[in-house]
Steps between C-alpha positions, in 0.01 A plus 500: 500500500364214273176333588678157469803354672709201449343198656622407857822304492602622151730777387552713181851517343558863400818680410758551622464194720376269218833542335664308798251216441579487142864492572455205746303294249777560256774399731325183587419423137843569360693195645199278394510618133873446503450137606249375236168591671234620255220738606147367557188699595184325630143638565426687833242244568475125464275200579463488875577123488849570365600657832284272720694204357839662459546735795306255727135510630628510859725800454401854633529627141208278378291484808526866612685724262386425141275740321259247339198584298238345260459655147158568328568176307543303808883461484675496840809710486756656738738780472839349496657491855827363383687450171622147478186302445391752219843475323496114523146493360605723204813283428277189496235649284746615245685166511831667554634182687444300183727719288802301596695767691468427872499673739267765375629820656246775550504844694203721568398834657151592626249583761363254744192518745449364854236609751717570793508752780704783353825626673834620394644242249169306483242603247184376340659584149866445469771464235737216427766385256529117481678238326428131423711215357266231384566138417846419650601347836846634548666651810675747267171659401410553858838659564483701183174673615620585849832633348299719244279641784815576703655674201195709438483633846866570520487682166247728669755569791301289754715336763308449811294204377541139603419172295335235706528133362322172578386177335146381536587149378286322237213250468726213643605663833255777567212274592707344773594839637135626458380208728762580774418878478119429536574276808694790653245778411205298632643525845519878496240762632364623154181658387239315292607650168864418561410139596309457179813616313706237694279239326510667151850638475713485817799670352297823472472519881882547507438821290244641746627839609303530825710502808261271684576233242870563447588465862370143509699388198844516654524112519311434166663221291719640208456389145878490443508210750261296276641574148569189282846459360405631158364828654803545731730459195297735281492772775863462567576571143294801496682635801841427332409669184371808675808512733740466190338792351578707801142549610441481870191338646382366846346158554158534644349153584167654591458685160176385354354779278126556454409287184426135492683420172858528627723187513878470577670849464318789671650843561419838607663844479448694819597864580521589872428863449128431410367405833245216501456500121867401464471261197579675182483193276519118494444188316600147460450179308147375410549162334141383533306824404452411131323179580288684768353717232458231243823493310786242456784460762708811459749560782544881531648763722444883522477808714307833520657821641291783629548832326322693778700341773823530327434872448425517889835304559692756292337786696587322826859488407514855364590379151435771232474340155677659211195578296564717190285792435198443285574801289831602346392813307221753579379748230389840604329711215445867532230595248287306240781466229732364776222252597480362148874482453580347843212249490644377175851465646369317807346247264826455322682448824276225608534334161872471555444354846550800718242561779359841449215701630323833427350797689138469431221745589670817377690574823729796531880470528511475877223237530647287221849514642350380836355203301835438333663478847232269625540269207866426588601556138871543441455762224222762431445654145365841515392708198311828427426705198839670502693155528310356213551815290875428538442120425607392855365361826660537848631182647528507874692247697288467823803370703753772424249777403701558174287624224607507127332561171486211270354485143139398475589231232801390719327461829417128468841408406663700768285334761572168363863566527466646860284217633703227339 
């Protein structure tokens, strides 16, 4: 037993389960790459003000969950709790928006950090794949991102997820709704912290998961009843485009999401097999975020999908991913001369793109063949002194059990032919 363990609320990804996480990341990334999104990677920590301004100073993320610290040089930094603010900061810093090709379409994958009470599906360190389309106000972009996320989930074999959709209005109509909501909320029996939130950001109260709060919100005014004509038309076009693409969704007039920067389109992917932590991903439009962090007006939209929760959703549905074996060929040498020859052949196989491994540590035939079985290799190459004296190695098909001699100098070409 090691002296050290992973910190509370975190996890290690180790084989074979780690292969499932890699497959999920790849499945989410593939439709993005096929749709013009380029990869971006940002630092694991940023200036704390980036998140205070962008995510919102009244959010639980900033007030309770952010890992913030001061460096020896006096810089105030935070481990990134989400991806959008960092990606937008990177795009602005690199002047991607000035290169004449808007929207700037970016995707990312990485780890994020929030100090939360750990439970199944909620960790202090978690993994997401996200996408952002920066610099264009177009319902087709909102629809595109929702459709691509749906495509990614379905390519994995997920079926028991739902898409919740809402509009949060814009700077024209939301202030009117905000005032009406505040008047309603001030008449409820709320604790002091929640009353302060009513003054700062009343929409966040709608997202409060506590039953004592939710049971009082049944008659709360709905934002959809306050949308201006422009926001209504925008939202209706998003709905029509998604529907035309054959993607099912549910209108959820109480959907808010937990970040302050959202405007107009907001959506969430939920899976009913995950209990209380049912959201597997979500996103929306954030037309004012660029200005909040000191940039120009750049209407934008994006989402982030949780890799950990997607894996849990797959497991809840009993979906087994078709993950190819990491090793196609396993070499078993018997004797020093065979070690030299087969190690060289393994190196040759790797150079031509065949995944190959080797029996290290001088194991006997029985132990080495156990390793070959565990590796999942389709073929095993076995050679001893007598084989080499005849200029051959023994090629064993691990599925059929058939074993045939193949010339030492022909083994690479033979395996290329068999493995395609």
